[in-house]
VOFI-520307 format. One record per atom (N, C-alpha, C): residue number from 1; atom name; residue in one letter; x negated, y, z. Coordinates in Angstrom, 3 decimals. Layout:
REM residues N
<NUM; 'CA'; 'A'; <X; Y; Z>>
...
END
This chain:
REM residues 98
<1; 'N'; 'M'; <0.742; -14.335; 16.137>>
<1; 'CA'; 'M'; <0.386; -12.957; 15.884>>
<1; 'C'; 'M'; <1.336; -12.414; 14.812>>
<2; 'N'; 'K'; <1.739; -11.192; 14.985>>
<2; 'CA'; 'K'; <2.692; -10.545; 14.082>>
<2; 'C'; 'K'; <1.987; -10.110; 12.786>>
<3; 'N'; 'I'; <2.690; -10.256; 11.666>>
<3; 'CA'; 'I'; <2.164; -9.825; 10.371>>
<3; 'C'; 'I'; <2.985; -8.639; 9.878>>
<4; 'N'; 'I'; <2.275; -7.575; 9.526>>
<4; 'CA'; 'I'; <2.892; -6.357; 8.992>>
<4; 'C'; 'I'; <2.441; -6.199; 7.542>>
<5; 'N'; 'W'; <3.389; -5.964; 6.643>>
<5; 'CA'; 'W'; <3.066; -5.697; 5.240>>
<5; 'C'; 'W'; <3.116; -4.191; 5.018>>
<6; 'N'; 'S'; <2.041; -3.608; 4.535>>
<6; 'CA'; 'S'; <2.053; -2.180; 4.218>>
<6; 'C'; 'S'; <2.959; -1.953; 3.009>>
<7; 'N'; 'P'; <3.491; -0.748; 2.873>>
<7; 'CA'; 'P'; <4.296; -0.451; 1.681>>
<7; 'C'; 'P'; <3.523; -0.718; 0.386>>
<8; 'N'; 'Q'; <2.232; -0.386; 0.391>>
<8; 'CA'; 'Q'; <1.415; -0.626; -0.792>>
<8; 'C'; 'Q'; <1.320; -2.108; -1.137>>
<9; 'N'; 'S'; <1.178; -2.962; -0.122>>
<9; 'CA'; 'S'; <1.049; -4.397; -0.391>>
<9; 'C'; 'S'; <2.350; -4.973; -0.963>>
<10; 'N'; 'I'; <3.488; -4.503; -0.464>>
<10; 'CA'; 'I'; <4.782; -4.958; -1.003>>
<10; 'C'; 'I'; <4.931; -4.479; -2.445>>
<11; 'N'; 'E'; <4.510; -3.256; -2.702>>
<11; 'CA'; 'E'; <4.566; -2.704; -4.053>>
<11; 'C'; 'E'; <3.717; -3.528; -5.016>>
<12; 'N'; 'R'; <2.538; -3.914; -4.567>>
<12; 'CA'; 'R'; <1.644; -4.719; -5.412>>
<12; 'C'; 'R'; <2.240; -6.105; -5.711>>
<13; 'N'; 'V'; <2.842; -6.722; -4.707>>
<13; 'CA'; 'V'; <3.484; -8.025; -4.928>>
<13; 'C'; 'V'; <4.585; -7.874; -5.976>>
<14; 'N'; 'A'; <5.373; -6.822; -5.854>>
<14; 'CA'; 'A'; <6.464; -6.590; -6.813>>
<14; 'C'; 'A'; <5.914; -6.368; -8.230>>
<15; 'N'; 'E'; <4.848; -5.587; -8.347>>
<15; 'CA'; 'E'; <4.250; -5.327; -9.657>>
<15; 'C'; 'E'; <3.731; -6.610; -10.299>>
<16; 'N'; 'I'; <3.047; -7.418; -9.526>>
<16; 'CA'; 'I'; <2.499; -8.673; -10.052>>
<16; 'C'; 'I'; <3.629; -9.619; -10.430>>
<17; 'N'; 'A'; <4.652; -9.695; -9.594>>
<17; 'CA'; 'A'; <5.792; -10.571; -9.896>>
<17; 'C'; 'A'; <6.487; -10.139; -11.187>>
<18; 'N'; 'L'; <6.640; -8.845; -11.397>>
<18; 'CA'; 'L'; <7.247; -8.354; -12.645>>
<18; 'C'; 'L'; <6.408; -8.742; -13.855>>
<19; 'N'; 'Y'; <5.109; -8.658; -13.710>>
<19; 'CA'; 'Y'; <4.216; -9.044; -14.798>>
<19; 'C'; 'Y'; <4.353; -10.542; -15.098>>
<20; 'N'; 'I'; <4.352; -11.353; -14.065>>
<20; 'CA'; 'I'; <4.489; -12.803; -14.252>>
<20; 'C'; 'I'; <5.843; -13.127; -14.870>>
<21; 'N'; 'A'; <6.882; -12.410; -14.455>>
<21; 'CA'; 'A'; <8.247; -12.674; -14.932>>
<21; 'C'; 'A'; <8.406; -12.416; -16.424>>
<22; 'N'; 'K'; <7.526; -11.615; -17.009>>
<22; 'CA'; 'K'; <7.599; -11.377; -18.452>>
<22; 'C'; 'K'; <7.422; -12.678; -19.227>>
<23; 'N'; 'G'; <6.624; -13.574; -18.663>>
<23; 'CA'; 'G'; <6.400; -14.865; -19.309>>
<23; 'C'; 'G'; <7.386; -15.920; -18.846>>
<24; 'N'; 'K'; <7.571; -16.015; -17.532>>
<24; 'CA'; 'K'; <8.447; -17.036; -16.949>>
<24; 'C'; 'K'; <9.003; -16.499; -15.641>>
<25; 'N'; 'S'; <10.289; -16.243; -15.609>>
<25; 'CA'; 'S'; <10.875; -15.679; -14.390>>
<25; 'C'; 'S'; <10.788; -16.660; -13.211>>
<26; 'N'; 'G'; <10.963; -17.944; -13.484>>
<26; 'CA'; 'G'; <10.864; -18.939; -12.419>>
<26; 'C'; 'G'; <9.481; -18.979; -11.801>>
<27; 'N'; 'A'; <8.470; -18.767; -12.635>>
<27; 'CA'; 'A'; <7.091; -18.759; -12.136>>
<27; 'C'; 'A'; <6.861; -17.577; -11.204>>
<28; 'N'; 'A'; <7.476; -16.449; -11.504>>
<28; 'CA'; 'A'; <7.332; -15.266; -10.641>>
<28; 'C'; 'A'; <7.920; -15.540; -9.267>>
<29; 'N'; 'D'; <9.096; -16.146; -9.236>>
<29; 'CA'; 'D'; <9.725; -16.476; -7.953>>
<29; 'C'; 'D'; <8.851; -17.420; -7.137>>
<30; 'N'; 'K'; <8.318; -18.433; -7.785>>
<30; 'CA'; 'K'; <7.442; -19.391; -7.095>>
<30; 'C'; 'K'; <6.178; -18.717; -6.578>>
<31; 'N'; 'W'; <5.626; -17.788; -7.369>>
<31; 'CA'; 'W'; <4.415; -17.084; -6.954>>
<31; 'C'; 'W'; <4.677; -16.236; -5.717>>
<32; 'N'; 'V'; <5.789; -15.511; -5.703>>
<32; 'CA'; 'V'; <6.121; -14.674; -4.551>>
<32; 'C'; 'V'; <6.277; -15.531; -3.297>>
<33; 'N'; 'I'; <6.983; -16.625; -3.401>>
<33; 'CA'; 'I'; <7.163; -17.522; -2.253>>
<33; 'C'; 'I'; <5.807; -18.043; -1.784>>
<34; 'N'; 'S'; <4.960; -18.427; -2.723>>
<34; 'CA'; 'S'; <3.668; -18.999; -2.331>>
<34; 'C'; 'S'; <2.759; -17.955; -1.679>>
<35; 'N'; 'I'; <2.816; -16.707; -2.142>>
<35; 'CA'; 'I'; <1.952; -15.697; -1.519>>
<35; 'C'; 'I'; <2.424; -15.390; -0.101>>
<36; 'N'; 'F'; <3.742; -15.347; 0.115>>
<36; 'CA'; 'F'; <4.246; -15.122; 1.473>>
<36; 'C'; 'F'; <3.917; -16.312; 2.384>>
<37; 'N'; 'N'; <3.980; -17.513; 1.859>>
<37; 'CA'; 'N'; <3.607; -18.697; 2.650>>
<37; 'C'; 'N'; <2.124; -18.685; 3.015>>
<38; 'N'; 'T'; <1.291; -18.264; 2.072>>
<38; 'CA'; 'T'; <-0.144; -18.167; 2.335>>
<38; 'C'; 'T'; <-0.425; -17.161; 3.442>>
<39; 'N'; 'V'; <0.199; -16.004; 3.350>>
<39; 'CA'; 'V'; <-0.011; -14.957; 4.353>>
<39; 'C'; 'V'; <0.505; -15.390; 5.718>>
<40; 'N'; 'E'; <1.602; -16.106; 5.751>>
<40; 'CA'; 'E'; <2.195; -16.538; 7.026>>
<40; 'C'; 'E'; <1.208; -17.375; 7.842>>
<41; 'N'; 'K'; <0.336; -18.109; 7.188>>
<41; 'CA'; 'K'; <-0.657; -18.936; 7.887>>
<41; 'C'; 'K'; <-1.622; -18.091; 8.713>>
<42; 'N'; 'L'; <-1.764; -16.813; 8.342>>
<42; 'CA'; 'L'; <-2.661; -15.931; 9.089>>
<42; 'C'; 'L'; <-2.184; -15.693; 10.515>>
<43; 'N'; 'S'; <-0.895; -15.838; 10.761>>
<43; 'CA'; 'S'; <-0.380; -15.605; 12.113>>
<43; 'C'; 'S'; <-1.015; -16.562; 13.122>>
<44; 'N'; 'K'; <-1.386; -17.755; 12.674>>
<44; 'CA'; 'K'; <-2.044; -18.726; 13.556>>
<44; 'C'; 'K'; <-3.563; -18.712; 13.416>>
<45; 'N'; 'F'; <-4.029; -18.345; 12.241>>
<45; 'CA'; 'F'; <-5.477; -18.379; 11.963>>
<45; 'C'; 'F'; <-5.918; -17.072; 11.301>>
<46; 'N'; 'P'; <-5.938; -15.968; 12.050>>
<46; 'CA'; 'P'; <-6.232; -14.663; 11.451>>
<46; 'C'; 'P'; <-7.650; -14.508; 10.897>>
<47; 'N'; 'Q'; <-8.573; -15.290; 11.363>>
<47; 'CA'; 'Q'; <-9.960; -15.183; 10.899>>
<47; 'C'; 'Q'; <-10.243; -16.075; 9.691>>
<48; 'N'; 'T'; <-9.207; -16.674; 9.122>>
<48; 'CA'; 'T'; <-9.380; -17.603; 8.007>>
<48; 'C'; 'T'; <-10.098; -16.974; 6.826>>
<49; 'N'; 'G'; <-9.714; -15.761; 6.473>>
<49; 'CA'; 'G'; <-10.293; -15.101; 5.307>>
<49; 'C'; 'G'; <-11.710; -14.627; 5.548>>
<50; 'N'; 'R'; <-12.407; -14.425; 4.455>>
<50; 'CA'; 'R'; <-13.778; -13.915; 4.560>>
<50; 'C'; 'R'; <-13.764; -12.400; 4.728>>
<51; 'N'; 'I'; <-14.855; -11.865; 5.234>>
<51; 'CA'; 'I'; <-15.027; -10.421; 5.332>>
<51; 'C'; 'I'; <-15.127; -9.875; 3.905>>
<52; 'N'; 'V'; <-14.418; -8.787; 3.629>>
<52; 'CA'; 'V'; <-14.427; -8.185; 2.291>>
<52; 'C'; 'V'; <-15.834; -7.659; 2.009>>
<53; 'N'; 'P'; <-16.499; -8.199; 1.002>>
<53; 'CA'; 'P'; <-17.902; -7.851; 0.768>>
<53; 'C'; 'P'; <-18.145; -6.374; 0.447>>
<54; 'N'; 'E'; <-17.174; -5.707; -0.177>>
<54; 'CA'; 'E'; <-17.372; -4.298; -0.523>>
<54; 'C'; 'E'; <-17.506; -3.400; 0.701>>
<55; 'N'; 'F'; <-16.933; -3.812; 1.829>>
<55; 'CA'; 'F'; <-16.888; -2.949; 3.000>>
<55; 'C'; 'F'; <-17.647; -3.504; 4.200>>
<56; 'N'; 'N'; <-17.824; -4.806; 4.253>>
<56; 'CA'; 'N'; <-18.587; -5.461; 5.317>>
<56; 'C'; 'N'; <-18.152; -5.024; 6.721>>
<57; 'N'; 'K'; <-16.846; -4.964; 6.918>>
<57; 'CA'; 'K'; <-16.287; -4.652; 8.239>>
<57; 'C'; 'K'; <-15.629; -5.923; 8.764>>
<58; 'N'; 'I'; <-15.928; -6.296; 9.983>>
<58; 'CA'; 'I'; <-15.464; -7.575; 10.524>>
<58; 'C'; 'I'; <-13.940; -7.677; 10.601>>
<59; 'N'; 'D'; <-13.249; -6.549; 10.705>>
<59; 'CA'; 'D'; <-11.789; -6.594; 10.822>>
<59; 'C'; 'D'; <-11.063; -6.522; 9.478>>
<60; 'N'; 'I'; <-11.767; -6.241; 8.385>>
<60; 'CA'; 'I'; <-11.166; -6.197; 7.050>>
<60; 'C'; 'I'; <-11.541; -7.480; 6.334>>
<61; 'N'; 'R'; <-10.537; -8.296; 6.051>>
<61; 'CA'; 'R'; <-10.768; -9.633; 5.502>>
<61; 'C'; 'R'; <-9.910; -9.860; 4.266>>
<62; 'N'; 'E'; <-10.175; -10.975; 3.590>>
<62; 'CA'; 'E'; <-9.392; -11.293; 2.405>>
<62; 'C'; 'E'; <-9.198; -12.787; 2.267>>
<63; 'N'; 'L'; <-8.047; -13.109; 1.714>>
<63; 'CA'; 'L'; <-7.750; -14.469; 1.278>>
<63; 'C'; 'L'; <-7.648; -14.434; -0.237>>
<64; 'N'; 'I'; <-8.076; -15.482; -0.880>>
<64; 'CA'; 'I'; <-7.914; -15.602; -2.322>>
<64; 'C'; 'I'; <-6.714; -16.518; -2.557>>
<65; 'N'; 'H'; <-5.795; -16.018; -3.362>>
<65; 'CA'; 'H'; <-4.587; -16.780; -3.708>>
<65; 'C'; 'H'; <-4.403; -16.688; -5.211>>
<66; 'N'; 'D'; <-4.498; -17.825; -5.890>>
<66; 'CA'; 'D'; <-4.510; -17.837; -7.353>>
<66; 'C'; 'D'; <-5.622; -16.885; -7.810>>
<67; 'N'; 'N'; <-5.290; -15.886; -8.601>>
<67; 'CA'; 'N'; <-6.299; -14.929; -9.065>>
<67; 'C'; 'N'; <-6.266; -13.632; -8.277>>
<68; 'N'; 'C'; <-5.608; -13.651; -7.135>>
<68; 'CA'; 'C'; <-5.419; -12.417; -6.370>>
<68; 'C'; 'C'; <-6.189; -12.429; -5.057>>
<69; 'N'; 'R'; <-6.532; -11.227; -4.632>>
<69; 'CA'; 'R'; <-7.166; -11.025; -3.328>>
<69; 'C'; 'R'; <-6.116; -10.414; -2.407>>
<70; 'N'; 'I'; <-5.886; -11.044; -1.284>>
<70; 'CA'; 'I'; <-4.985; -10.520; -0.263>>
<70; 'C'; 'I'; <-5.885; -9.857; 0.774>>
<71; 'N'; 'I'; <-5.871; -8.541; 0.820>>
<71; 'CA'; 'I'; <-6.736; -7.788; 1.718>>
<71; 'C'; 'I'; <-5.951; -7.464; 2.980>>
<72; 'N'; 'Y'; <-6.501; -7.815; 4.130>>
<72; 'CA'; 'Y'; <-5.788; -7.585; 5.384>>
<72; 'C'; 'Y'; <-6.733; -7.125; 6.480>>
<73; 'N'; 'Q'; <-6.128; -6.534; 7.504>>
<73; 'CA'; 'Q'; <-6.893; -6.054; 8.660>>
<73; 'C'; 'Q'; <-6.406; -6.785; 9.901>>
<74; 'N'; 'V'; <-7.346; -7.300; 10.665>>
<74; 'CA'; 'V'; <-7.030; -7.989; 11.913>>
<74; 'C'; 'V'; <-7.123; -6.980; 13.047>>
<75; 'N'; 'N'; <-6.012; -6.754; 13.720>>
<75; 'CA'; 'N'; <-5.935; -5.873; 14.883>>
<75; 'C'; 'N'; <-5.654; -6.734; 16.111>>
<76; 'N'; 'P'; <-5.799; -6.200; 17.301>>
<76; 'CA'; 'P'; <-5.599; -7.021; 18.507>>
<76; 'C'; 'P'; <-4.212; -7.687; 18.598>>
<77; 'N'; 'L'; <-3.159; -7.011; 18.170>>
<77; 'CA'; 'L'; <-1.813; -7.567; 18.323>>
<77; 'C'; 'L'; <-1.118; -7.907; 17.019>>
<78; 'N'; 'E'; <-1.743; -7.557; 15.888>>
<78; 'CA'; 'E'; <-1.083; -7.790; 14.611>>
<78; 'C'; 'E'; <-2.089; -7.903; 13.482>>
<79; 'N'; 'I'; <-1.595; -8.399; 12.379>>
<79; 'CA'; 'I'; <-2.357; -8.459; 11.138>>
<79; 'C'; 'I'; <-1.618; -7.578; 10.155>>
<80; 'N'; 'E'; <-2.334; -6.664; 9.525>>
<80; 'CA'; 'E'; <-1.704; -5.807; 8.533>>
<80; 'C'; 'E'; <-2.197; -6.183; 7.144>>
<81; 'N'; 'I'; <-1.259; -6.528; 6.270>>
<81; 'CA'; 'I'; <-1.599; -6.792; 4.876>>
<81; 'C'; 'I'; <-1.732; -5.424; 4.220>>
<82; 'N'; 'L'; <-2.942; -5.102; 3.771>>
<82; 'CA'; 'L'; <-3.239; -3.770; 3.266>>
<82; 'C'; 'L'; <-2.915; -3.619; 1.785>>
<83; 'N'; 'T'; <-3.327; -4.592; 0.992>>
<83; 'CA'; 'T'; <-3.073; -4.541; -0.443>>
<83; 'C'; 'T'; <-3.280; -5.924; -1.048>>
<84; 'N'; 'I'; <-2.793; -6.067; -2.253>>
<84; 'CA'; 'I'; <-3.002; -7.272; -3.051>>
<84; 'C'; 'I'; <-3.610; -6.794; -4.360>>
<85; 'N'; 'R'; <-4.697; -7.409; -4.778>>
<85; 'CA'; 'R'; <-5.363; -7.005; -6.020>>
<85; 'C'; 'R'; <-5.690; -8.235; -6.837>>
<86; 'N'; 'H'; <-5.619; -8.095; -8.160>>
<86; 'CA'; 'H'; <-6.120; -9.152; -9.030>>
<86; 'C'; 'H'; <-7.626; -9.223; -8.789>>
<87; 'N'; 'G'; <-8.163; -10.399; -8.833>>
<87; 'CA'; 'G'; <-9.580; -10.598; -8.539>>
<87; 'C'; 'G'; <-10.526; -9.783; -9.402>>
<88; 'N'; 'K'; <-10.095; -9.389; -10.608>>
<88; 'CA'; 'K'; <-10.961; -8.625; -11.501>>
<88; 'C'; 'K'; <-10.736; -7.120; -11.396>>
<89; 'N'; 'Q'; <-9.752; -6.696; -10.597>>
<89; 'CA'; 'Q'; <-9.527; -5.269; -10.416>>
<89; 'C'; 'Q'; <-10.501; -4.717; -9.387>>
<90; 'N'; 'I'; <-10.862; -3.480; -9.572>>
<90; 'CA'; 'I'; <-11.740; -2.799; -8.622>>
<90; 'C'; 'I'; <-10.944; -2.504; -7.358>>
<91; 'N'; 'L'; <-11.555; -2.745; -6.222>>
<91; 'CA'; 'L'; <-10.936; -2.444; -4.931>>
<91; 'C'; 'L'; <-11.501; -1.113; -4.450>>
<92; 'N'; 'Y'; <-10.632; -0.116; -4.360>>
<92; 'CA'; 'Y'; <-11.060; 1.219; -3.940>>
<92; 'C'; 'Y'; <-10.929; 1.374; -2.436>>
<93; 'N'; 'E'; <-11.907; 2.040; -1.854>>
<93; 'CA'; 'E'; <-11.932; 2.240; -0.404>>
<93; 'C'; 'E'; <-10.694; 2.966; 0.099>>
<94; 'N'; 'N'; <-10.214; 3.947; -0.639>>
<94; 'CA'; 'N'; <-9.044; 4.698; -0.162>>
<94; 'C'; 'N'; <-7.768; 3.872; -0.146>>
<95; 'N'; 'E'; <-7.778; 2.700; -0.773>>
<95; 'CA'; 'E'; <-6.617; 1.824; -0.736>>
<95; 'C'; 'E'; <-6.482; 1.090; 0.593>>
<96; 'N'; 'I'; <-7.592; 0.922; 1.279>>
<96; 'CA'; 'I'; <-7.502; 0.105; 2.487>>
<96; 'C'; 'I'; <-7.992; 0.777; 3.754>>
<97; 'N'; 'L'; <-8.919; 1.702; 3.643>>
<97; 'CA'; 'L'; <-9.456; 2.320; 4.840>>
<97; 'C'; 'L'; <-8.690; 3.589; 5.150>>
<98; 'N'; 'K'; <-8.247; 3.690; 6.393>>
<98; 'CA'; 'K'; <-7.424; 4.832; 6.805>>
<98; 'C'; 'K'; <-8.272; 5.905; 7.443>>
END
């Protein structure tokens, strides 16, 4: 199954990586690689993540990676990565629901 990254999700990865790089640039690179590797597994197992509790929609799911929530939508032909949020950040409906 094809994986599509929304512009917002790429922006969030970049923001988090910049924050991590303030402490250790090598750690930021490793984190980015690991998050992309985690997401890639969804192509074979799209239902792996749990349903996002705030919205309770069967097609909106999340994976937890380190302290981050990877929010994605399962569509018939693709998976769209909607956003990435730190686990303690509030997830707003307008960020993911179109």
